[in-house]
N, C-alpha and C positions, 0 to 999 in steps of 0.2 A: 408140439415137438418139432414139426416142420419149420415153423417160424423161428424157433430157437436155433435149429441147425443152420438155417440160411443166414440169420443175423450173425451167428458165431463164425461162419466161414468168411463173411464179408469183413467182420472185425479182425479176424486173423490175417486176412490178405492185406488190409491197411497197415496192421502192425508190422508185418514182414517187410512191406515196402519202406516204412520208416527205418527199420532196423538195418536194412541193407543200403540205405541212402547215406550221403555224407553227413558230417557232423552238423552242418548248418541246418539241414532239414530235420535232423533228429532233435536239435535244440528247440526248433519251432514246434515240433510235434509234442515234446514233453511239456512245453509251456502251455500249449492248448489243452492237453490232458489235465494239467494242474488247474487251469482256469475252469474247466467243466467240473472237475471233482470238487473244487471249492464252492462253486455255485450250488452244487447238489448238497454239500455239507451245510452251507448257510441256510438253504431251504429246510433241511432236515431239523436243524436246531432253532428255527424261527428267527433268523437274522435278516431275512430278505424284506421284512416289513418296513425297514428304515433304509431308503434308497442310498443316501450319501455314504452310509456305513458299508453297504454292499459294494458300491463303486470303489471306495477306498481299498477294500479287501481284495477285490479282483485286480485292481491296478497293481497292488502290492504283489500279487501272485506272479505277474510278469517281471516286476522289478526284482524280486528276490531270486527268481529263477535265473535271471540275467546276472545278478550280482554273484550268486553262488558259482555259476559256471564260467563267468568271464574274468572277474577281477575281485578277489576277496577284499581289496582295499575299499570297495564300494559297500560292502555288506554292513559294517557297523554304522556308517553315516545313514544308510537307508533304514536300518533298523531303528535308529534313534528318531529319525523324522516320522517314521510310521507310528511309533509309540506316542510322540507328541501329537500327531494328528488324531489319534484315538482319544486322547485326553481332551483335546479341544472340542471334539464332538460331544464328549461326555459332559463337558461343563456348560454347553450352550443351554440357556434357560428353557427354551422351548423343547429341548431334547427329552425324549422319554427313555433314553438309554439308562441302563443300570450297569454297575461295575461288572456284573456277571456277563453282560452282553459283550462289552469290549474285551473281557477276559477270554470268552469263547472265541471271539473273532481273532484275537492274537494267537491263541493256541492252535486253532485250525489252520490259519494261514501259514504259520511257521512249520507245523507238523507236515502238512501236505507238500509244501514247496521244498522243504529241506530233505524229506525222505525221497521225493520223486526225482530231484535233480541228481541223485547218485547214479541214475542211469546214464546221465551225461558224463559224470566223472569216470564211470567204467569205460565208456566209449573212447575217452581220451587216453587211456592207458595203452602201453604197448600190447599188441594183440587184443586191443579192446573190441575190435569188430567181431572177434570170436567169443570173448569173455561175456559180452553183453547178453548173449543168448542164455547163459546160465541163470540169469534172473527169472526169465520167463519159463524156462524148463522147471526150475524149482517150484515156482508158484503154481503154474498151470497143471503140471503133472501131479502135484499134491492134490489140487482140486479134483482132477479127473479120477485118480485112483481112490481117493477118499470117497468120492461119490459112488463109484462102481462097487467097491468092496462093501460100502455101507448098505447099498441097495440089495446086494445078493447075500451078504454074510452078516450084516449088522444086527446084533441082538441087544447089546448093552449100551445104554444112552451115555454120551459123553458129558453133556450138560444140558438137560432138558429145558431148563429155564432160559438159557441164552439161545440155544438152537435145538429145537425138538427133534430134528431129523438126523443130527450128527451122532455117530456112535464111536465107541472105543475101537471097534474093528475097523471102521472107516479111517480113524486117526492113524492106526498102525499101517493100513493099506496106503495112505498118503505118504507116510514116511518111507516105506519100502519102495513105492512107485517112484518117488523123487530120487532116491539113491540109485535105483536101477537105471532111470532115465539119464542121470548124470554119467554113469559108467558107459552107457551106450553112446552118449554124446562124445565122450572121450575117444571111444573106438572110431566114431565117424571122423573126428578131427585127425586121428592118426592115419586112418585108411585113405581119406580123400584130400586132406589138407596138409599132410606131411608134418604134423606137429606131434611132439612128444607129450603124452598124457600121463599125469600123476594120478593113477586110479585111486589109491587110498585117500588122497586129499579130495578128489572129486566125489567119492562116496561120502566122505565126512561133510563136504559142502552140501551135498544133497540132503543129508540128514538135518543139518542145521537150518537150511533154507526151508525145509518142510515144516520144521517146528515153528519157525518164525512166521511162515505163511499161515499156519493154522491159528497162531496167536492173532495175526492181523484180521483174519476172517471172523474170529470170535469177538474181537474188539469192535469191529464194524457192526456185528450183530447186537452187541451190548448197547451201542448208540441207537440203533434202530428200535430196540426194545424200549429204551428209556423214552423216546419221543414218539412211539406208537406208529411207526411207518413200516411198510413191507419192503419196499425198494427205495433206493436213493434217487432213481430217475427211470426214464423209459427210453433212453437214447438207443438202447439195443433191445429190441422186442424179444421177449422171452428170457432175457438175461438181467434186465434192469438198467441201472445207470453205470457211469464210469466207475464210481466207487464200489459198486457191486462186483465188478469184474477186476478192479485194480487194488482192492483192499489188501490182498495178499502180496501183490507185486510191490506196493508201496513199502511194506515192511521188509521184504526180501532184498530190495535194491541196496540199502545201506550195509546190510550184512555181507552181501557178495563183494561190495567195494572194499570193506574192511578186510575181508578174508583174503582176497587176491592181491591187495596192495600191501598188507602188513603181516599176514600169517603164513601163507603158502603159495608156491608157484604150482599152478595146475596144468599149464601148457607151456611148452618151450619149443623153440625152433630147432 
């Protein structure tokens, strides 16, 4: 537990430093997180045995992150070249690759990079330096309250096959915790940063973020279950790998971006 707390505090400090930094450093940080997450995912599904394929995928992680965040005109040409490169590797006579290998590579690369880069999209919005915090509030508060409520009050299993320790009570606790944390965040924004807060929409965002965060957590557990691994990595002692900590964040980021850019205004000057 001591190791878990220490590594968690260090990780939180690093995350806060990136979130309060300018957009340039945030882009670098998100590309690095995507890089490590992809490396963990490739290892989990058995793609690291073929080095050229791994190198291609990891290079694509930086390329797609840049294309998504900098210039959408680059995205389609880069996607086209990436698919061509995958098929070239697939057709080499000495290659032991199967179609399922390049399919997994394509899916994981697009999934992780596309979902993760929405954090950068949010930061570019007006008031983005405040809005970006809602991603991590929704994801991490869901995890925290689901864990605490599950430990003290959990009796009914949510899905024992996917995740034996998760309970229905914990699921509800995560939803309520995220909704309450979003409302509290709105109060802080009003009180200390002089922003108007739309509390009904903040609570709704908290609910939706929590639901998606738990879907992300269960999805990551399903992959681990299929490939027989406990954690995606050991980069954070006591917590596992980047994917173990960011599985919910990756799913929440696109939701928050869609919500604040197309559905509702949650903060106003």
